[in-house]
Residue, then its C-alpha position, 0 to 999 in steps of 0.5 A: m673245834f672250840q678249845g677255850f679261851s685263855e688269860q690272854t683273851v682276858d688280858f686283851m679284852w682289859g687292855i683294849r678298854f684302856n687303850n682303846e686307840k688305833s695304835w694299841f690295837e694294831q700292836h695287839k691285833e695278832l693277839y686279838k684274832s688268835c686269843f679272842y675272835d678266832p676262839m669266839r668264831a669257832l665257839a660259835d660255828e660248833v654251837y651252831e652247828r650242833f644246835l641246827d643239827r637238832h633243830g634245823e626246821l628253826d631256819l636260824i643263821r648265827r652272827v659273830s659281832r666285829i670289834y670295830r664300832d661304827a665310826r658315826r656312832l662313837h659318841g665320844r667312845g674309842p673306836y673299838k669294842d672291849r667285848l664281842w658276842w654271837s647270836m643264833e637268830r631267823p635272818s631278818d632286817n628287823w634284828s631287835g623284833e625277834p627272840v635270839f640266842w646269844f653268847e657274850l663275853e667281856p672283861e668282867g665276865y660273860s652271859y648267854g640266853m635267849g630274849f629280845w634286844m627290844a620287843p615290839a609293844v605289839t609283840m608284848a601285847k600278843f604276849r598278854a593276850r595268850m596268857d589271858q586267854d589260855p594261860k596253862p601253857m605259859e604257867q607250865l613254861a613258868r613252873a619249869f623256869r621256876r625250878q631251875d637256878r640257872f637262868v634269870l627272868d630280866g627286863v623292864d616292866y611298864k610303869r604303868p602296868k597293863g593288867e594283872a595276872a595271877k602270881l605264877l604269871a606276873p612276873w611275866y605279864n608287864k614286862k616291855s621286853f625280857s630276856l631269860g639269861y645267865e651272867g657270871p664272872h669268868d670261870a674254868l668253863l671258859w677255858s675248856h671245851d665244856l663251854a660248848d656243851q654247857l651252852l648247848e644244854g642252856y639253849e636246849f632248855l630255852l628252846p621251848y621259850y623261844q618257840y612259844m614266843m615265835d608263836v606268839i609273834a604270828d598272832p593276830d594283833p589283839r588291839e585291833q580286835 
């Protein structure tokens, strides 16, 4: 069971950021495992199991990132990441094509939420078509989102708008991709088991948005009609 991260977790993340080399990592490898990777995996396992107990029909898997960067993509950076993340998502070769639930811990803070790493253009075209043809379901979700103060709608808009929507749906309508996330500094929640409960509560709130977008993905391509 997840018991919380610690100040040593934060110390390690800052350490690897400023000492991103094999010799430093090897000297601190046990600290990495005991204070960073193991609690991250414990958190992922617990939240995943509890979430899937309620929503097994979603057919999600959980992925936990590794600290090692791909040697082919270093681009002048060190061989290690200074952060870790985990996600709950459907099994797919196209890891960026469907929405995921995520949690990430980095030296400055942490974030979690639901969204796309990079939504395909066809998905967002389907999203707009749904809002055009039957706006009420998305309007209901947009109202619920406006009533809460935890998550923020984020994402880049098209430079050339794809169309116009009513005021309620306008923030969503011209997104290239989007996420609904919380981002904040390290706080007391990180050091306790309460973090797992907070994540579950957040993912439950975000679930209708995930389900809506999964339905959108199954729609026909409106550009071919």
